[in-house]
C-alpha positions in Angstrom: 21.2 29.7 -26.4 24.0 30.1 -29.3 25.1 26.9 -30.9 29.0 27.4 -29.6 27.5 27.4 -26.0 28.0 23.9 -24.3 26.7 24.5 -20.9 24.9 27.9 -19.7 24.1 28.0 -16.1 21.9 30.4 -14.9 21.1 31.7 -11.5 21.5 28.2 -10.3 20.6 27.4 -6.6 20.3 24.4 -4.5 18.6 24.6 -1.0 18.6 21.7 1.3 15.8 21.6 4.5 18.0 20.8 7.9 16.3 19.6 10.7 17.2 19.4 14.0 14.9 16.5 15.1 13.3 13.5 13.0 9.9 14.5 14.4 10.3 17.9 13.0 10.1 16.2 9.7 6.4 14.9 10.6 5.7 18.2 11.9 6.7 20.1 8.8 4.6 17.7 6.6 1.2 18.1 8.6 1.5 21.5 10.6 1.9 24.2 7.8 -0.9 22.7 6.0 -3.2 22.7 9.0 -2.3 26.3 10.3 -3.4 27.6 6.5 -6.6 25.8 6.6 -7.4 27.4 9.9 -6.3 30.7 8.7 -2.8 30.8 10.6 0.3 31.6 9.2 2.1 28.5 8.7 5.6 28.0 10.6 8.9 26.6 9.4 10.0 23.6 11.3 13.5 23.6 9.5 16.5 25.5 8.3 17.9 26.6 4.9 21.0 25.6 4.0 22.1 26.8 0.5 24.8 24.5 -1.2 24.7 26.6 -4.1 23.3 30.3 -4.6 23.0 32.4 -8.0 25.7 30.4 -9.6 26.0 31.7 -13.4 28.3 31.1 -15.9 28.8 29.7 -19.8 31.2 27.0 -21.4 31.9 27.2 -24.8 32.2 23.8 -27.0 35.7 22.7 -27.0 36.7 24.6 -23.6 38.0 22.4 -21.0 36.9 24.7 -17.6 38.5 23.9 -14.1 36.5 24.2 -10.9 38.0 24.6 -7.7 37.4 25.2 -4.2 37.2 23.6 -0.7 35.5 20.7 0.4 31.7 21.6 0.9 32.2 24.5 -1.1 29.3 23.0 -3.4 31.5 21.8 -6.5 30.1 18.4 -6.6 26.2 19.6 -5.7 27.2 21.9 -9.0 28.1 18.7 -11.1 25.4 16.8 -10.1 22.8 19.3 -11.5 24.6 19.8 -14.4 24.4 15.9 -15.3 20.6 16.0 -13.8 21.3 13.5 -11.0 20.0 16.2 -8.8 17.2 18.8 -9.2 18.1 22.7 -8.9 16.1 24.9 -6.4 16.4 27.9 -8.5 17.7 28.6 -11.8 18.3 26.8 -14.8 20.8 24.5 -16.7 21.5 24.2 -20.5 23.4 21.6 -21.9 23.8 21.1 -25.6 25.3 17.3 -26.4 25.7 14.1 -24.7 27.0 14.4 -20.9 29.0 11.7 -19.4 30.3 12.2 -15.8 32.6 10.3 -13.7 31.5 11.7 -9.9 31.6 10.5 -6.8 33.6 6.8 -6.4 30.9 4.2 -7.3 28.1 6.5 -8.2 26.0 4.7 -10.8 27.2 1.2 -9.9 24.8 -1.1 -8.5 27.0 -3.2 -6.1 25.2 -6.4 -6.7 25.7 -6.5 -10.7 28.9 -7.7 -12.5 31.0 -5.4 -14.0 29.5 -6.6 -17.3 26.0 -5.7 -16.1 27.0 -2.1 -14.7 28.7 -1.5 -18.3 25.6 -2.3 -20.0 23.3 -0.5 -17.4 25.7 2.8 -17.5 26.0 3.0 -21.3 22.3 2.7 -21.9 21.7 5.6 -19.2 23.9 7.3 -21.5 22.4 6.7 -24.3 23.9 3.7 -26.2 21.7 0.9 -27.1 22.2 -2.6 -26.4 23.8 -3.3 -29.9 26.5 -0.2 -29.5 27.6 -1.5 -26.2 28.1 -4.9 -27.5 30.4 -3.9 -30.2 32.6 -1.3 -28.0 32.5 -3.7 -24.7 35.8 -5.4 -25.8 37.5 -2.2 -26.1 36.0 -0.7 -22.8 37.1 -4.4 -21.0 40.5 -3.6 -22.7 40.7 0.0 -21.6 39.6 -0.6 -17.8 41.8 -3.7 -17.7 40.5 -5.5 -14.6 40.7 -8.5 -16.1 38.4 -11.7 -14.7 36.8 -9.5 -12.2 34.4 -8.4 -15.0 32.6 -11.5 -14.4 32.4 -10.7 -10.3 29.6 -8.3 -8.4 31.2 -4.9 -8.3 30.9 -5.1 -4.1 33.7 -6.9 -4.3 35.7 -4.1 -6.1 39.0 -2.1 -4.9 38.5 1.7 -5.1 40.7 1.8 -8.3 38.9 -1.1 -10.2 35.9 0.7 -9.9 37.4 3.9 -11.4 38.9 2.2 -13.6 35.8 0.7 -14.9 33.5 4.0 -14.4 36.1 5.9 -16.7 36.4 2.8 -19.6 32.7 3.5 -20.0 32.6 7.2 -20.3 35.6 6.8 -22.6 33.4 5.1 -24.9 29.8 6.6 -25.2 31.0 9.4 -27.8 30.3 11.9 -25.3 30.4 15.5 -26.3 30.9 17.0 -22.6 32.8 15.3 -20.1 32.3 15.8 -16.5 34.9 14.8 -14.0 35.1 14.8 -10.0 38.3 14.1 -8.0 37.6 10.3 -8.3 40.8 10.0 -10.7 42.8 10.7 -7.5 42.3 7.4 -6.3 43.6 5.4 -9.5 47.4 4.2 -9.7 49.9 6.3 -12.1 49.9 3.9 -15.0 46.1 3.9 -15.3 46.0 8.3 -14.2 48.5 8.4 -17.4 46.3 6.5 -19.5 43.2 8.8 -18.6 45.3 11.7 -19.1 46.1 10.9 -22.8 42.1 9.8 -23.5 41.5 13.4 -21.9 44.3 15.4 -24.0 42.7 13.1 -27.0 39.1 14.2 -26.3 39.9 18.0 -25.7 40.9 18.6 -29.0 37.2 18.1 -30.0 34.8 18.1 -26.9 34.3 20.2 -23.5 35.3 18.8 -20.1 34.5 20.4 -17.0 37.3 19.1 -14.5 37.1 19.5 -10.7 40.5 18.7 -8.7 42.0 20.1 -5.7 45.4 19.6 -7.5 45.9 23.4 -9.0 48.8 21.9 -11.1 46.3 19.7 -13.0 44.0 22.4 -13.2 46.7 24.8 -14.8 48.0 21.6 -17.2 44.4 20.8 -18.5 42.3 23.6 -18.2 42.3 26.8 -20.3 39.7 28.8 -17.6 38.7 28.2 -14.2 35.7 28.8 -11.9 36.3 29.5 -8.1 33.4 28.1 -5.7 33.3 29.3 -2.2 30.7 28.8 0.0 28.1 28.0 -3.0 28.8 31.3 -4.9 31.3 31.8 -7.8 34.0 33.8 -6.3 36.1 34.2 -9.2 35.9 33.3 -12.9 39.3 33.7 -15.1 42.2 32.1 -16.5 43.4 29.0 -14.7 46.8 30.7 -13.6 44.9 33.5 -12.0 42.6 31.5 -10.1 44.7 28.9 -8.9 47.2 31.5 -7.6 44.2 33.4 -5.8 43.0 29.6 -4.6 46.4 29.1 -3.0 46.7 32.3 -1.2 43.1 32.0 0.1 44.5 28.4 1.2 47.3 29.9 3.2 45.3 32.4 4.6 42.7 30.4 5.9 45.5 28.5 7.4 47.6 31.3 9.2 45.1 34.3 8.8 45.0 37.2 6.3 48.1 38.8 4.7 49.5 41.5 6.9 51.4 44.8 5.9 55.0 44.6 6.5 56.0 46.9 9.7 58.8 48.1 8.3 58.8 49.9 4.6 61.5 48.6 2.0 62.3 50.7 -0.7 61.0 49.4 -3.4 64.1 51.0 -6.0 67.2 49.2 -5.0 70.3 50.3 -6.5 72.1 48.0 -8.9 75.7 47.7 -7.2 77.0 45.2 -10.0 76.5 45.7 -13.9 74.3 43.4 -15.4 76.1 40.9 -17.4 75.4 39.9 -20.8 77.3 37.0 -21.8 75.5 35.9 -24.9 78.0 37.2 -27.4 80.5 35.3 -25.6 78.8 31.9 -26.1 77.1 32.6 -29.2 79.4 30.6 -31.2 79.9 27.9 -28.8 78.8 24.3 -29.7 76.8 23.6 -27.0 74.3 26.8 -27.3 71.1 25.2 -27.7 68.9 27.5 -25.8 68.8 31.4 -25.5 67.2 32.6 -22.6 66.4 36.8 -22.1 65.9 37.7 -18.5 64.0 40.4 -17.0 64.8 42.2 -13.5 63.2 41.3 -10.4 59.9 42.7 -9.9 58.9 44.0 -6.4 55.6 45.1 -7.2 54.6 41.9 -8.3 51.6 40.0 -6.6 52.3 38.8 -3.3 51.0 37.4 0.3 52.2 36.6 3.6 52.5 37.3 7.3 54.8 40.6 6.8 57.2 39.4 9.3 60.2 39.1 6.6 60.5 40.4 2.8 62.1 39.2 -0.1 63.3 42.4 -1.3 65.7 40.8 -4.6 66.0 37.8 -6.7 68.2 37.4 -9.1 70.4 35.0 -11.7 74.1 35.2 -11.1 76.8 33.5 -12.9 79.8 31.5 -11.1 81.7 34.6 -10.3 78.4 36.4 -8.9 77.9 38.7 -11.6 74.4 39.3 -12.4 72.9 37.8 -15.9 70.6 39.3 -18.6 71.0 36.2 -20.6 71.3 32.6 -19.9 72.2 30.1 -22.0 70.5 26.5 -21.4 72.9 23.9 -20.0 74.9 26.7 -18.1 75.6 26.7 -14.6 74.0 29.5 -12.9 73.0 31.0 -9.0 69.6 31.8 -8.4 70.2 34.0 -5.4 67.0 35.4 -2.7 67.6 38.1 -0.7 65.4 38.3 2.5 65.3 40.6 5.0 63.8 40.3 8.7 61.0 42.5 10.4 61.1 39.6 13.3 63.1 37.0 14.5 63.1 34.0 12.3 64.1 30.8 14.0 63.6 28.3 11.1 63.0 30.3 7.8 62.8 28.2 4.6 63.5 29.8 1.1 62.4 28.3 -1.9 61.4 28.9 -5.6 60.1 27.6 -8.6 60.1 28.1 -12.5 56.6 28.1 -14.0 55.3 28.3 -17.7 52.8 30.7 -19.2 50.3 28.7 -17.8 51.4 28.6 -14.3 52.4 24.5 -14.2 55.7 24.3 -11.9 58.5 23.0 -13.9 61.1 22.8 -11.5 62.2 24.2 -8.0 63.8 23.5 -4.8 63.9 25.0 -1.2 66.4 25.2 2.0 64.6 23.0 4.4 66.2 19.6 3.6 69.8 21.2 3.5 69.3 22.9 7.4 66.5 20.9 8.8 69.3 19.6 11.3 71.0 22.7 11.7 68.1 25.5 11.1 69.6 29.0 10.4 68.3 32.0 13.1 67.8 35.1 11.9 67.2 38.5 13.9 65.0 41.5 13.4 67.0 43.6 10.4 69.7 41.0 9.5 69.6 40.3 6.0 69.5 36.6 4.4 70.7 35.6 1.2 69.7 32.1 -0.1 71.7 30.8 -3.2 70.8 27.8 -5.3 73.3 26.8 -8.1 72.3 24.1 -10.5 72.1 24.0 -14.3 69.7 25.5 -16.2 67.5 23.2 -18.5 66.7 24.4 -21.5 63.6 25.4 -22.3 60.9 25.7 -25.3 60.3 28.9 -26.9 58.0 30.7 -24.8 57.3 33.1 -21.5 58.3 32.1 -17.9 58.4 33.0 -14.2 60.3 32.3 -11.1 58.2 32.4 -8.2 59.8 32.9 -4.8 58.8 32.5 -1.1 59.9 32.4 2.4 58.4 30.5 5.1 59.1 29.3 8.5 58.8 25.9 10.2 58.6 22.5 8.5 57.6 21.4 4.9 54.9 19.9 6.6 53.6 22.7 8.8 54.9 26.4 8.1 53.9 29.8 8.0 54.2 31.7 4.7 56.4 35.1 5.7 56.2 36.4 2.0 55.2 34.9 -1.4 55.8 36.4 -4.7 54.0 35.2 -8.1 56.1 36.2 -11.0 59.0 37.5 -9.2 61.2 37.0 -12.1 60.2 36.9 -15.7 61.9 35.8 -18.6 61.7 34.7 -22.1 63.1 31.7 -24.0 63.5 32.6 -27.5 65.5 29.9 -29.3 65.6 26.5 -28.4 66.5 22.9 -29.9 64.0 21.0 -27.6 62.4 18.3 -29.6 59.8 17.4 -27.1 58.5 17.7 -23.7 58.2 20.7 -21.3 62.1 21.2 -20.4 65.2 19.6 -21.8 68.1 18.2 -20.1 71.6 19.5 -21.1 73.3 16.1 -22.9 76.8 16.1 -22.3 77.2 14.1 -25.6 74.8 12.4 -28.1 76.2 9.8 -30.6 74.4 7.9 -33.4 76.6 5.1 -34.8 76.8 2.3 -37.0 78.3 -1.3 -36.4 78.3 -4.4 -35.3 76.0 -5.9 -32.5 78.0 -5.0 -29.2 78.8 -7.2 -26.7 76.3 -7.3 -23.7 77.4 -6.4 -20.3 
């Protein structure tokens, strides 16, 4: 295996024997042997369940790979085999370097041992000597921040305390590969942020295998993603592409596969208004901090939905209703989304979100809360317009896109009629953002020297 490869998985499979009745286990243990001795063909008293089958992929050193999939798809089984806590039925796994894992809650802990004893036990399993563990013990306890509970049995811990201690150990064992399952979901916001800071620092030199149902976290942290479905690799691509397809599959599982529209919508729409380029009129303005170049609506972009309605247009407008080709960060704009109903709509919800090149959602909104008490009905053939008026944030230089969607129902339970990935693409070409994903348009910034001000 190449020295550049951290993990190599080849034709991996895991099969479990499922018995209908307890007595079948005894039959399987005795009768097949007896039948072979007597020259008869052995009979099988169980059915096979393949949790994983023919899984192959490579992870290079320094990569952060996300794994997505529904519950029961085989993600946790895969991680356990990579961490050598489960033996594969078929295939091989090669891992170069020390692997540290945070799998299901409480894994690797003895509930009768104290936190201190479990720290020493887990560190020893991960390859540290007792002297090395003692040298790092104070840092581990400081990271976990569970106070005097370190001397109490782990069985008295809350789920959050258990995760704190487990993550603190793996953060201090000098691992080459980190394997993180959904366990971080039970931590509080402060500890989760601490873990994320550690992960981002570790990602600079180490390899991370990250499993989560949170596609935004996967897109934020991971360069690539692997989608596992029913024990097989369904897709391996950039995290943005995989997460978008996974999201589409989620909605299809809820409401059935996307259907074609029942009425053909022209993909070539005439521009009734000239595109307004107000860059020149604002180029000398004192508040010019961000220059954003827009591209037109892309009706052929990847999309899914029932087909009972269709989004036919999405565009940015100025306060006078003129389409824009440029936007200055901080100016007041309107995002207008046009919909045509191909069937009666009783409680339509139109929404959008702006995302960066990795697919991370930066901001967005929808019409549900504004019209939840007085839903708008739309008859077949009618057009529906949704206007979102807001001040455009300042964006770091780079490529961005707007996803638009039309649903029906409530925010908790709804059907997606039309969802368009990357309906509008745009580029932020100049910026003065000091830090962060977006900048807030400041009214004023002051820096002054003087005596102490009177406290309010």
